N, C-alpha and C positions, 0 to 999 in steps of 0.2 A: 313276764308269758309269754306274749306273740316275739319273744322273739330263743326261747326255748322252742315253737310249737314250729315256727321260721324250719330251726336248727334241722331240726328230724326230718322235715320235711323234706330240707334240702339232702339230709343222709341219706334218706329211701327212694329217692328222684337221683342220686349217683351212681346207686345202685341197681338201678333198672333202667339205665340208659338206652336200651335199646329198643326196649318197649318203650319203650317216649314216642320214639323218633319216626316209629310207624303209628301210633298215633297222633304225629301233630301232623306227618303226613296226611293223613285220613281224613281229619278235623279239615285243614285247609282247602281236599279237593273235594267235600262233603260245601263249604261255603262259596267254593269256585264255583259249583253245580247249583245250590241257590242262587248263584248271585247271576248265573245262565240263564234260571230258568225264570225270576221273577224281572230280570230288567231286562239283559240283553234282545230275550230269545221275539219279547213282546216287540221292543222298539223296532227289532228286525221287520218284526212283520203285519208293523202299519209303514214303514216305511215303504213294502214292496205293495199293499195296498193301495197307497196312497199313490204313485208313479205309473199302479194301473191305472186310476180315475185319469191322474195327464197326459192318460195316454188314447182314451176313452172319451175325451172330449169332440163334442159335435157341435152345428155351429146350433143354434140357438139353446142352448142350454145355461142357464142362472148362473153365474158362480161369486167364489169371493177372492176378492186377493191375498195376502201375504198385508200387506195395507190397510185392511179393509177398503177399498175399495166392491162395491157389488157393480156386474153388470152382465149382461147379455154378450157369447160366442158370438157374434162376427164371421168372425174369419180364422184356420187353424191352421197355421205352418208349423215343417218339423223342429223351430226355433221358439215362436216364439205365436201366442196370440191374440184376433184383435179382439176386441171388449168394445163393447157398446154399453156410455156411461150412462146417455143420456140421450134425444133422439141428435141424434148429425153430429155428433160427439164420439168421437172412437179415443180409446187409448190401446198401443204397442204393449206387452206385459210378454215376459219372459216366460216360457214353461213350469218355470219353475214355483214361480207364482202364486198360483195358482194355490188355494189349498181346501176351500168345502162347492160343493152340490149347492146350490138351493133353490136346485128346477121341483120339487116337491113343496117348498116352502111354501105356504101362502102369500101375495101381500099385505098392509095392512091399510 
């Protein structure tokens, strides 16, 4: 029964090959558009916001690095940022290692 159905659809599809190609191309285009809207575009937007945040860092901002180190910005350079993690303990980290602003978060 299933074999008869598959044979019938196979002969019907081969007779309508030109219409099938267009519908396939439209379907693939729609899949690409949906992927772009839901996956690529939000990621690009997030990367732009993160780059803007990193460029706007100033002395005194509380931050968190990729490794989970909390600190206060003590010096800003073009390539790196110096953060103070404790009294008189400073670390120099690359600008790309800063991921989160903690200035507005109250200390516990």
